[in-house]
N, C-alpha and C positions, 0 to 999 in steps of 0.2 A: 503493499499500500503506499509505503514511504517513497519507493522508488517511482511509482506513478506521479505523485505530486511533484515532487522535485524534477522528473525526468522527462516532463511533458513540456510541450509548447503551446502557444497560444490558441492553435487549432485542435488541440486534444488529440494529436497523433503523436506516438511516442517517439523521443529521440532517437532509439535504436532503431526506429523503422523509418527514419528521415534519411538514413545514411551521413550523419553529422561526421566530420574528420574533424578531431580537435589538436590544437597545439597547446601545450601546457606552458605557461609562461609564469615564471617565478623570479621575482624582484626583491633584493634587499631592501629593508624598511630603513628609514632615516631615524626611526625611534630607537630608543634602547631597549633591549631585549627584557628588562625590568616592567616596561610601561607597555609594549604592544607585540612587538614583530618577532614571529617565527623567522628562523634562518632560512635560507635559500633550499637547502637540503630537508630541513622540515616542511616546509610548504610544499616541495616536490612530493615527499613521503605521505603526506595528510591528503593532497589532491588527487594521487594516485589510488590510494585507498579508496576515495569516492567515485573515481572513476570506474574501477572494478565493480563498486556496489550498483552503480546506475548503468553500468554497461555500456560506458561510453568509449569511443574507438580514438583512442591518443595515437595521433601518427609522428607527432613531434615535441619534444622538450626543449626549451630555452630557458636559459638562467641568466639573468642581467643583473648588472651591478651599478649601474649608472641612476642618478637620480631622475624622478620623473618631473621633477618641480619645471624644467623649460622644455619648450617645445622643440621637437626633432632633433634632440641629445642623444638619443639612445640607440646605438646601431643595430641591437638585436629587435627592438620593438619596431623599429622603420623595416626592418626583415620581415616581420611578422605581418605589418600591414601589406608589404608587397606580396608576400605569397598568398595572403588570404585573396588580395586582388586578382592573383592569377590564377586562383581556384585550387592550391595545393590543399588548402582545409578550408572549412567554412564556419568552424567553433573555435571558441576561447575558453579553457580550463584556468582558473588563477583563484588566488586565495582569497582576494577582496576586489572592489573596485579601482581601490587608489593605488593597486598594483598596477594597473593598466594606464592610469592617468592623473595628473596632479594640476593639470593646466588645460586651458581651453583649446589650443591646437590640437594635440593630440585626441581629446574626447572628440573634436570636430571630425577627425579622420575615423573614427570608429563607428561614430554614428552616420557616416555618409557611407560608408561600407554595408551598414545595416540597411540603411536605406536603397543602396542598389541590389540588396538580397544577396550580396556576396558572404556576408556575416550573418548567419541566422541565428545564432544562439551563443550566450557567454553564461558560463555556470561558474559559481564562486561558492564559498564553502558553506554558505547558507542561503543563497539567491540565485535566481536564474533571471535572464534579460533576452528579450528574443525582440523580433521587428514589429512589435505592438506599440501604440502611441505611447501607453501609460508607463510600461516596464524600460522604454528608452527614456522618457521623462525621468522617472527614479534613478535610472543610471548617470543621466547628466547631474540632477540632484547630488547625488553621492559623490560623483566625482567633482562637483562644483563646491561641495562642502571641503573636498579633501584641499582642493586651491585655496579656499578661504582659510583653514589650518596654515598652509605655507605663509600666505601672506601676513596673517596675525603673528606668527612665529617670526617672520622676519623683523616686523615693526617692534616686537617685544626685545628680540635680540639687539636691535639697534639701541633702543632705550636703554637695555640694560648695559651696552657699553658707553653710551655717554654718561650714565651714572658713575661707571666706574673712572674713566678719564678724569671725571670731574672732580674724584677724590684723589685724583693723583696717581691712579693705579693705572700701568701699563697693561693693557687686556690681551696682549699678543705674547710669544715666546720671547722674553728677553734676550738682549746683545749677549756676546760673550763678554764673561767677567760677573755676569748675574745668572741666577735660577729661580725659576717659582718654586715657593714653599707648597708642601702639602698638606701643611695644617689648616685646617677648617677655620680656625680662628684668625688666620692671616692668607684669607683667599685671594688668589691673585697679586700677592705682594711680591715684587722682586727683591730678593735676598743677594747679599753680595757672594760672589764665589772666593772663598779664602784662599783658593789655591791658584785662581787666575788674575783676580782683581788686580794683586800688588803688581803683576806683571802689565797689565793694561796701563798702568799709572806710569811705569818704566818706559813704556812706548812713547807715551805723550813726552816726558821728561828728555828723552834720548833726542827727540827731533826738536824740541823747543831750547833745551839748554846745551847740548851737545852738536846742535847743527846735522844729525845724522839725514843721510838720505832716505828715501823709502826702500831702496834695495837692499842698504847697508842694514835697514832694521830688520827687512825680511829674512838676509842671510842669519842675523843674530838670532831670530826665532827659530830658524827652519833647522839650522845646521849647529849651533851653539849650545842653546838651552832647549832645543827640540819640543817647542811649545804646541800643544795639541789642544782644540777645543773639547766641550762635554761629550763629543760624539768621536773622541780619539782621531780628529783628521787635523791636519796642519794648515795652517792659515795661506790662503793664496794671495797674492800681492794685492789683486783686486779687494779681497776682504780686509786686508790690513788698513787700505786707505778708507774704507769704508768704516772701519772702527774709529780712525782718527778724525773724521768728519761727522759722527754721531753726538748730536746735543745731550742723548741719554745719560751719558756719563758725567756730564756736570748737573744734573738734576733736572732737564727739561726734555720735553718731547714734543712731537707734533702728531695728531690724528684727526682724520685719517691722512696718511702721507702725503704732502703737496697739497693740502686744504689750507694751509694757512691758520690753522688754529692750534694754539700751543697751551700747554699745562705743566705746571710745577708738579713734577714727580714726588710721591711720598717715600720712593726709594731714597737711599743713602748714596752721595755721588762719591764717585771714586777720583775724579779731578775738580779742580776749581774752574770757575769761568774764565778766571784770567788766563789760566794754563792753556785753555782748550784755544782761545783768541790766537793766543802767541803761537801756536802749531798751524793753524789756520794761515797765519801771515808765513810762517815759514815754507810751507807748503804751496802756498799761490806763488811765493817769489821762485821759486823753482819748477814748478810745473805748468803753470798758468801763461807763460810768455808764448806768443803766439808763432807758430812754425814759420812764417815770414820773416821773423826776427831772428832765429835761430840760426846758427852758424852751419853752412852747409862744405863738408870735405869730401873731395872728389872721390877717394877711393872706398869710402864706408857704402855698406849695404850689398857691395859685390865681393866681398870675400869672406871667408870663414876661418874660424881658428881650427889648426890642426892637431891638435891635443885633445881639446873638448867638444869642438862642432859648432860652437857660439858663433854669433857675429862679429865682426870688426867695428870698433868705434874709433873716434879720434880727439884728441886733445890738444890744444894750442896754448904755446907757452911763448912767453916773451923775456926776452934779455937785454937789461938796461946797462949800457957801458957808461964808465965815467966822462967819456967825451961827449956825451948825449947821444949816441949811435942804439937804435934799438933792433934787435934782431929777433927775427918770428921763427919759431920751430913748432911743427905739426907732428905728432908722434901716433902712430896707429897699434892699437891695442885690443886685446880680447876683451868683450863686453862680460864674460865670467857668467853669462845666463845661464848656462847649462851647467856649469860647475865653479861654484863662488871661489874655489881654492886654485884654480887653475893657474898653472906656473908659465905660461906662454909670455915671452918678454916682448916688449914693445918695440918698434922699428920706426926711426925716423924717414919722413916721406921723402927726403932725397935718396935716402938709400933705397926706398920703394921703389922710386922711379926709375933707378938705375937697373933694379933688377927686373922690373918689367919690361924695361928697353931690351935687354937681354935675352927674354923670353920671348919676344917678338922675332929674333933671330931663327927660332925653330917652328915659327909656323908659316903655314904657306898662306900668304897675302892674299892670293888668289881666290881662296875659298872663304875669305872675310866676308859675311853679309854688306859690310859697309863700304866695300871695295868701290862699287862705282860713284858712290858719293866722294870717295877720297879723290877717286880718279878725275872726278868734274872739278873737285877744289883744285889740284895740282894744276889743270890745265888752264882754270881761270888765272892761276897765280902767273903760269908762263906766258899766258897771252898778256897779261899786264906788264911782264919785263919786256915782251915784244914791241909793245905799244911804247915803252919807254926808250927802247933802243933801236926802235925804226926798223926791226927784222922781219922778213916776211916767209922766212922758212915753215916749212910744215912742222906741228907740235908733235912729238913724238914721247910717250909716256912708257917708261921703262919700270920694271920691277922695283930696280933700287930706287927709284923717286916714290913709289907707293910705300915702300919699307920706312925709308927715311921719313915721309911724313907723317907716319902713325907714329914713329918715335917722337916727332916734333910736337904731336898733339899730345902726348903723354907728359911733355916737358913744359909746353906753354900755351895748350889750349885750355880752354874753359872747363869747370868742374862738370859741366854736364856733357862735353865733348868726351872727355875722359870717360866719364863712366858708360856712355852709349859706344865707344870703342871697344872697351872691355867686356861689354855684355855682346858684343856682336862676335866675340870669340867662340861662344858657345863652349866654355870650358869651365872648371871648378878652378876657383884661385884659392890657394890655401897657404896660410901664414903659418909658419912654425919657428917660433924662436928667431925671428928676425929673418930668417930666410922663406923666400915667395917661391912656390911652384905652382905647376899648372896640372891640374888630373883631367884627363880625358874621360 
């Protein structure tokens, strides 16, 4: 008798005789286990038992863990709708109506399929829905009620978050140097991490008082004291700079981020506001300089260190003599990005150019992609010479002219011309303890 009550549709023809093919759809609830939800496996177990009792023909089982709050965001649910539209099955077996939809968009898709008679039956734990006006209306009411609960929950959560931040409590996971207490009488309070908070303070002090760079600080944390976060991970260079730019450490925070709404935190500060401001000035003076005003060196970005594989950077030094003369020296050295203790020695730019000019003797200039451009430049210079000397002989470009001109570019060309020439060699230029080699 119970089977006939639950297992019939509006025209009193038993479901088993209508050849309804069901997809069992189980979705994880957003509620806690204590409040309402059965787990996905429990839903499948319970609904399978109902299918056996009602003799329902279940041809597919789908388990979804995505939220039903937003429309069109569940891959398996979209697949379910598509397969119903294609006729793979025409019934749905699920735990409750809110497992199917908690938004108007997905609900509309279900009702539309029912109107097209492609979806003829939805069976839940205690209810049945068919293509009858009353049952469709009830389905829409129940799913709309679930949407209302979602909307109210969002409003309540936001109100609770506003109340917390106004009390000075950071509502999210606190930054490195703090942790959330699990005590119920201090809920949401950010407590100092006794192991990491002193190191955070040292980071600020080394930038402000010892004039350390970010990379030097990173090397100290990573290789000397082996600093790890609470998740036992080393800090990346990007995270290091985010820590140095976090107002939370002196007792202020913005919530939400980018909103312009600032609050005084109830947590204990690690540093003072004065120390924070001093660090920002130090960082800005070193890193905020525009690229247009930064010094460009000819042979950076085209060489690698032969010992550790890092890139090559350059330093500019000036020597002032007593007679007033000033001599400029450029030294190329390893950036030590991959190995902070790399022992590769620096090389003077003049010595570097001499070695590069020597390497050009071992390269077939005819194969250099820049050959045509160099040839045209040599012809232009020779034509200019002929105009000055009044000569009209045919211009002949020899290989020796090309080779010498490439050496001239290395010596006297602009920085961009030097880089373009070396990039055209299509070889790897390696610097290893003041010696430069080419690797094909």
